[in-house]
Backbone bond lengths (Angstrom), bond angles and torsions (degrees), N, CA, C in turn:
res aa  C-N    CA-C-N  psi(-1)  N-CA   C-N-CA  omega(-1)  CA-C   N-CA-C  phi
1 M - - - 1.451 - - 1.521 108.50 -
2 K 1.295 116.21 119.82 1.456 122.03 -178.14 1.524 110.04 -77.97
3 A 1.334 115.84 133.61 1.461 120.88 179.73 1.528 109.84 -70.21
4 E 1.293 115.68 139.33 1.463 121.62 175.08 1.524 108.12 -66.94
5 L 1.333 116.63 149.60 1.461 120.76 178.02 1.522 110.33 -97.57
6 P 1.336 117.44 143.27 1.458 119.38 175.99 1.529 110.27 -67.18
7 K 1.303 116.40 155.76 1.468 121.06 179.98 1.521 112.10 -61.86
8 N 1.325 116.75 -29.09 1.463 120.75 -178.31 1.529 112.03 -101.03
9 E 1.312 117.24 30.57 1.466 121.56 -174.16 1.524 112.60 -54.98
10 K 1.305 118.27 -44.35 1.467 120.86 -178.54 1.530 110.46 -61.83
11 E 1.311 117.45 -47.13 1.459 121.52 179.92 1.531 111.16 -66.77
12 R 1.330 116.90 -38.64 1.458 121.65 179.57 1.522 110.63 -62.80
13 L 1.327 116.74 -44.57 1.457 120.40 179.45 1.526 111.65 -67.02
14 T 1.325 117.21 -37.16 1.464 120.53 176.58 1.522 109.93 -61.90
15 A 1.334 117.21 -45.69 1.470 121.35 178.83 1.522 110.77 -62.75
16 L 1.322 117.17 -41.29 1.457 121.26 179.42 1.530 110.97 -62.51
17 K 1.310 117.04 -45.21 1.463 120.69 -179.43 1.529 111.59 -65.25
18 Q 1.316 116.92 -33.45 1.466 120.61 178.73 1.525 112.42 -66.96
19 L 1.318 117.08 -21.60 1.465 120.71 177.61 1.530 112.36 -70.80
20 N 1.328 116.91 -22.29 1.471 121.65 -177.91 1.525 112.37 51.54
21 I 1.317 116.56 43.48 1.462 120.82 -178.25 1.527 113.03 -110.52
22 L 1.323 117.38 -21.80 1.466 120.06 -178.67 1.526 110.86 -61.03
23 D 1.324 115.45 138.55 1.469 123.51 176.83 1.526 113.53 61.38
24 T 1.319 116.39 27.66 1.459 120.42 174.73 1.527 109.10 -91.43
25 P 1.315 117.50 160.09 1.476 120.44 -179.23 1.531 112.17 -64.91
26 L 1.327 115.03 164.19 1.462 120.85 174.54 1.526 109.68 -57.04
27 E 1.327 115.15 146.27 1.462 120.76 175.87 1.516 107.98 -129.24
28 E 1.305 116.08 132.72 1.457 121.49 -176.27 1.528 111.92 -56.88
29 R 1.319 118.71 -35.59 1.478 119.69 -178.51 1.531 111.73 -62.48
30 F 1.313 118.21 -36.44 1.462 120.82 177.12 1.528 110.84 -76.85
31 E 1.328 116.55 -37.83 1.462 120.82 176.61 1.530 110.28 -60.71
32 R 1.306 116.37 -40.60 1.465 121.27 178.98 1.536 110.42 -61.90
33 I 1.310 116.23 -42.54 1.473 120.62 -179.66 1.525 110.35 -60.72
34 T 1.326 117.26 -48.59 1.467 118.76 -177.06 1.527 111.93 -69.14
35 R 1.336 117.52 -33.49 1.469 119.61 175.45 1.524 110.72 -64.59
36 I 1.329 116.38 -45.43 1.472 120.66 -179.81 1.523 110.55 -62.27
37 V 1.317 117.42 -44.76 1.469 121.38 -179.79 1.524 110.25 -62.61
38 S 1.319 117.04 -46.67 1.460 120.97 -179.05 1.526 111.54 -60.13
39 R 1.316 116.14 -46.09 1.473 120.22 -179.04 1.531 112.08 -71.47
40 S 1.306 116.35 -45.75 1.465 120.78 -176.19 1.521 112.67 -64.26
41 L 1.315 116.29 -40.52 1.459 120.74 -177.70 1.521 112.61 -94.86
42 N 1.335 115.56 -2.14 1.453 121.31 179.90 1.538 111.18 53.36
43 V 1.341 114.53 50.56 1.462 120.83 178.73 1.526 108.64 -115.51
44 P 1.324 117.41 146.23 1.458 119.88 -176.31 1.529 114.01 -74.60
45 I 1.332 117.26 -22.55 1.466 120.94 -177.08 1.522 109.24 -132.77
46 A 1.331 115.21 131.41 1.469 122.01 173.64 1.519 106.41 -139.03
47 A 1.332 117.06 137.77 1.463 119.39 -175.27 1.517 111.47 -147.05
48 V 1.316 113.90 152.74 1.459 122.95 164.49 1.515 103.36 -110.83
49 S 1.323 116.23 109.54 1.461 119.39 -175.66 1.515 110.84 -124.25
50 L 1.312 114.17 151.57 1.463 122.64 178.93 1.525 107.60 -127.77
51 I 1.326 115.42 139.89 1.462 121.22 -176.62 1.522 109.15 -108.53
52 D 1.342 116.73 115.86 1.461 119.24 173.53 1.530 108.73 -102.20
53 E 1.319 117.85 -158.51 1.469 120.62 -174.96 1.516 113.18 -61.74
54 S 1.329 117.01 -33.72 1.459 118.41 -170.35 1.521 115.54 -128.21
55 R 1.327 117.64 -4.70 1.465 118.26 -173.74 1.523 112.61 -150.56
56 Q 1.313 112.61 164.33 1.460 122.44 169.31 1.534 104.41 -105.53
57 W 1.330 116.80 111.56 1.459 121.76 -176.55 1.516 108.80 -103.68
58 F 1.318 116.83 134.48 1.453 121.79 -177.33 1.521 111.04 -97.59
59 K 1.312 115.81 114.69 1.465 120.18 172.14 1.523 108.67 -71.17
60 S 1.315 115.67 -33.62 1.462 121.78 175.06 1.515 108.00 -153.82
61 I 1.327 115.70 142.10 1.462 119.30 176.77 1.521 109.77 -151.23
62 Q 1.305 115.10 137.56 1.465 123.13 174.82 1.523 106.56 -115.32
63 G 1.304 117.16 136.46 1.458 120.90 174.57 1.517 115.39 95.38
64 L 1.309 118.47 -5.94 1.464 123.47 174.83 1.515 108.48 -138.39
65 S 1.311 116.44 151.51 1.460 119.03 178.65 1.521 112.84 -96.16
66 A 1.317 118.58 -3.17 1.464 122.16 -178.24 1.523 111.31 -71.86
67 S 1.323 116.40 146.16 1.463 120.78 173.61 1.529 110.74 -99.80
68 E 1.323 115.89 -15.56 1.460 121.41 176.62 1.516 109.18 -164.88
69 T 1.329 115.51 162.72 1.458 122.08 173.20 1.524 107.53 -136.77
70 P 1.325 118.27 156.53 1.464 119.64 176.90 1.533 110.06 -61.36
71 R 1.291 115.80 144.37 1.466 120.17 178.63 1.523 110.25 -63.82
72 D 1.301 116.63 -41.12 1.466 120.51 177.75 1.520 109.17 -74.42
73 H 1.284 116.05 150.36 1.466 124.58 173.66 1.526 114.50 74.36
74 L 1.338 119.06 -62.43 1.455 121.11 -168.32 1.523 115.53 -97.69
75 A 1.294 118.36 -22.28 1.464 120.92 -169.37 1.523 112.24 -79.71
76 F 1.332 116.04 97.27 1.451 121.04 176.35 1.528 110.45 -59.09
77 C 1.315 117.00 -38.05 1.465 120.92 -178.52 1.528 112.60 -66.48
78 A 1.322 117.61 -23.50 1.460 120.05 175.57 1.523 110.44 -65.06
79 R 1.312 115.95 -26.13 1.465 120.32 175.09 1.525 111.25 -87.22
80 A 1.318 116.86 -32.55 1.468 120.96 -179.52 1.523 111.88 -64.42
81 I 1.340 118.02 -34.45 1.469 119.52 -179.64 1.519 112.38 -67.63
82 L 1.324 117.00 -12.91 1.466 120.11 176.00 1.517 111.58 -75.77
83 V 1.330 117.46 -21.05 1.461 121.75 -177.12 1.523 111.06 -68.14
84 L 1.326 116.17 -49.57 1.466 122.17 178.74 1.520 109.37 -130.61
85 P 1.323 118.24 70.22 1.461 120.31 -173.69 1.526 113.75 -63.72
86 E 1.317 118.46 -20.98 1.463 119.53 179.46 1.523 112.24 -76.33
87 F 1.333 118.26 -7.30 1.456 123.14 177.94 1.533 109.70 -122.36
88 P 1.350 118.80 68.49 1.463 119.89 -174.37 1.518 113.89 -67.45
89 W 1.316 118.11 -18.46 1.464 120.64 -177.36 1.510 112.77 -99.74
90 R 1.304 118.35 -1.28 1.461 121.64 -177.85 1.519 110.41 -83.92
91 T 1.305 115.93 138.63 1.448 121.34 175.76 1.535 108.05 -78.96
92 L 1.307 115.25 129.40 1.463 119.82 179.66 1.509 109.69 -101.58
93 D 1.326 116.99 137.46 1.448 121.54 175.12 1.516 106.53 -84.73
94 V 1.313 116.19 104.06 1.464 120.30 -176.19 1.516 112.02 -107.84
95 V 1.321 116.97 12.00 1.469 120.55 179.28 1.511 109.61 -77.07
């Protein structure tokens, strides 16, 4: 099942690319965030993920060994960005 695209997809992708964060090395500040979230909320998986044209890329993830997943089919966050498409950089509480 192909994920629907947000109405502002072109602008969202432009903003994402301007961040120059995709495919960058792990950073302790993001690792710390996902560790704190996982422990505090007692959840098995916590991630900081970014959605580009074809994938969900994890800047940090606890509880999975994947560094990315295809945008289609598996990417829950590809659906979450449809909720508030005008805020592509905001973390959504989807629990």
